[in-house]
Phi, psi and omega in degrees: 000132178257143184252139171234150183221135177205162176258137182215169172255144180269124180228120184049049185055033174236138174263125179278130179266130177302151185297326183289351174255352185295322181296313182298320178289325178298325178283349175259016186307139173071017173257156178288133179231154176241131181249128179236122180248126176254127180251134169300126180265144173261134177287137185269167180296324181295320180291326180290317183292322179296314180295324179292318177298311179299318176300320183284329177292319184297310180296340176304330182271002179279134181237153183300330176297338172292349184293339176303328183276345180286338183275352179289000000 
């Protein structure tokens, strides 16, 4: 199986296939394809608060002597 990747806009629940892939897909007419759709997620306030809290907790363990590693 060959993979192709492109970004597109979703319009009326239809994914527009870029022109540079249309010929290749037409040559694969009547063949089985696997479609994977990745959707950008919007972070909820709760998720953002959790990330901030986790980051703060992580940095509590940071010591000035650790700064030697920041310069690498």
